[in-house]
C-alpha positions in Angstrom: -25.1 41.1 7.5 -21.6 40.8 6.0 -21.2 39.7 2.4 -20.1 36.1 2.1 -16.6 35.6 0.7 -16.2 33.5 -2.4 -14.8 30.1 -1.2 -12.4 28.0 -3.2 -13.7 24.6 -4.1 -11.2 22.1 -5.4 -13.6 19.5 -6.6 -16.5 19.3 -9.1 -19.5 17.8 -7.5 -21.3 15.9 -10.3 -24.4 14.6 -8.5 -27.3 16.9 -7.5 -29.1 14.6 -5.1 -28.6 11.7 -2.7 -31.7 9.9 -1.4 -32.9 6.8 0.2 -33.1 3.9 -2.2 -36.5 2.8 -3.4 -38.4 6.0 -2.5 -39.3 8.4 -5.4 -37.7 11.8 -5.0 -41.1 13.5 -5.2 -42.2 11.7 -2.0 -39.2 12.9 0.1 -38.6 16.1 2.0 -35.2 17.5 1.0 -32.4 19.2 2.8 -30.1 21.6 0.8 -26.3 21.4 1.4 -24.0 23.8 -0.4 -20.9 22.8 -2.4 -18.9 24.8 0.1 -20.1 22.7 3.0 -19.3 19.5 1.1 -15.9 20.9 0.3 -15.2 21.2 4.1 -16.0 17.5 4.5 -13.9 16.5 1.5 -10.9 18.4 2.7 -11.2 17.0 6.3 -12.1 13.4 5.6 -10.8 12.6 2.1 -7.8 14.9 1.9 -7.2 14.5 5.7 -6.3 18.1 6.2 -6.3 19.8 9.6 -8.8 22.6 10.1 -6.2 25.4 9.7 -4.9 24.0 6.4 -8.4 23.3 5.0 -9.5 26.8 5.9 -6.5 28.3 4.1 -7.1 26.2 1.0 -10.7 27.4 0.9 -9.7 31.0 1.6 -11.8 31.3 4.7 -11.2 31.7 8.4 -10.9 28.7 10.7 -14.1 29.8 12.6 -16.0 29.9 9.3 -14.6 26.5 8.3 -15.8 25.1 11.6 -19.3 26.6 11.1 -19.5 25.1 7.6 -18.3 21.7 8.6 -20.7 21.6 11.5 -23.6 22.6 9.3 -22.7 19.9 6.8 -22.6 17.2 9.4 -25.9 18.2 10.8 -27.6 18.2 7.4 -26.2 14.8 6.4 -27.1 13.3 9.7 -30.6 14.6 9.4 -31.0 13.1 6.0 -29.7 9.7 7.1 -31.7 9.5 10.3 -34.9 11.0 9.0 -34.8 9.5 5.5 -34.7 12.8 3.6 -33.1 13.6 0.2 -29.9 15.6 0.2 -29.8 18.3 -2.6 -26.4 19.8 -3.5 -26.7 23.5 -4.4 -24.5 26.5 -5.0 -24.7 29.0 -2.1 -25.8 31.8 -4.4 -28.6 29.8 -5.9 -29.8 29.0 -2.3 -29.8 32.7 -1.4 -31.8 33.7 -4.5 -34.6 31.3 -3.5 -34.9 32.8 0.0 
């Protein structure tokens, strides 16, 4: 497996969790999303960058950008549809726990 390149993130994500209102966090299953995956969404939908420009800004290939944004959309959709908590993590922290 290839080493993962360090991605450039142009935003500081303050919150660590998003969850359904009225349900204690301890009662919810959670899905982890990386700050890198969130950055792909921010660049595409907030900054309105095309895939090639967003990938350049993050310092990754277009194909990796596409994989990251697809993973982010799947995770967010799962949380909304299934009522799960979304935990924002650093990629390296996620890998240490595996």
